[in-house]
N, C-alpha and C positions, 0 to 999 in steps of 0.2 A: 157842850150845852146847844144847842141848834135852834135858834128859836122860832126857825120855820117850821120846827117837829113840837117845840113845846113854848108854854106859855112864858113868858123871862122872868115877869112880873111873878106869878104862883112861885116858879122853879125858887129864884132869888130870895123869897119871902122864908118859904119852907129850908131853905139850908140855913137861912141864921136866924131862926126863931122870930122871925116878925120883924126885925130890927133893920135890913138892907147890908148891900157889902158895903163893905170900907173900902172898896176902892172897885171901878168898872175899866174895861180893854173893850175898846171899839175897835176893831184889827179888819172887818169888813170894807169901809167905805161904803156906811149907809145913815144917811141923819137919820132916818127912823131910827136907829140903832141907839145912834147918839143920844134920843131925844130918850127910847127905851132904860139908857143908862142913865141920865137924867130920876127917871123914875123909881128905879131900886136901889140907887146909890143913897146911902142913908145920911145924914144932916153930917158937916165937917168933911163927909167921906171927896175921895177923889176919882174922876174922869181922865185917863187917858186916849187919845183919840190916832191911832197910829195907821188906819186902814187911808186910804187914802181915797178921796170925796172927789169924782170926775165932775160933779156937778159944780159951777161956777158961784152958789149960793146957798145956803142951808139955814131951814127955820130952825130954830132950837128953843127951849121951853126954857127963856133966859129969868123970868119970876121967878119960877120954881127954882131953879140952879141960886139964885141969888138968896132967896130965902133959905132953903139949906147949905146954903157958906159952899158951895163944891166946888173945889178948885178943877180947872178943866185946861192941860197940857196936850199939846199937839203936836207933831215933829213925823220927818221920816227918819226910820234907821238905817242906820249903813250897816250892811250885814257883813263886809269885808271886815270890818272893825269887833266881830266876834266869830269867822272864822275857824281862827286857831284855837278859841277856847270850845267851840262847837265839836269839831272833827274830833278830836280823841274824844267825847262823849259818844259819837255817833260810834268812832271804831269800837267802844269797851260794852258797844248794845246797851248802853244806857239810857240814848237815844234814840229814838225813833221817826227819823223823817219824814218815812213814807205816807204815816197818817193824813199829811194834810196836802198829800199830792194826789188832786182829782183827775188831771187830764194827763198823760204822757202821747205825743205828739211827735212826728218824726220833725228833723229840722224844716224840712221842704212845707210842712205847716206852721211856720210860726209865724207869721199874718195871723194866721187863722188863731192860731195859740193868742196872740197880742189881742186882737178885738174879744174873743171868751173872757180872756182875764179882765180887761179895762171896761167892758160891758155888763160886767160881772152876770154874763149865761150860764146857762147848763148847769146850775149849782157847785160855779167852781170856785176852787180852794187857793191851787195854786196849777201849773203850768210847769211840766217838765218835757224840755224840745232835747230829741238824741238825734246824734249825726246820722 
């Protein structure tokens, strides 16, 4: 679901018969999406923030999160831990990682690729650098 194209609240409520999500994952790095996750997660639910927030602080709806008894977890993912599990799935055709690649750049444009990714520019998801 792309919250830039659809209303997240309407989408989640329609998909859950008005109950809200059991769990929400914010994987972009947007404080606004964390707030939206708090709004669409049902009472007693969980929010995982794995997107890297580049802003030094973020304002969150703490009162709403408290009153809904939401659990919030954050942290970085160590992709090296998952390579041995994911590569066979890719090789078998059961997992297509290309769906999250939004930019392909030559290695010589690596600085620009990092700038686009870190700055959340050009609707970036993932940048692949090729030699």
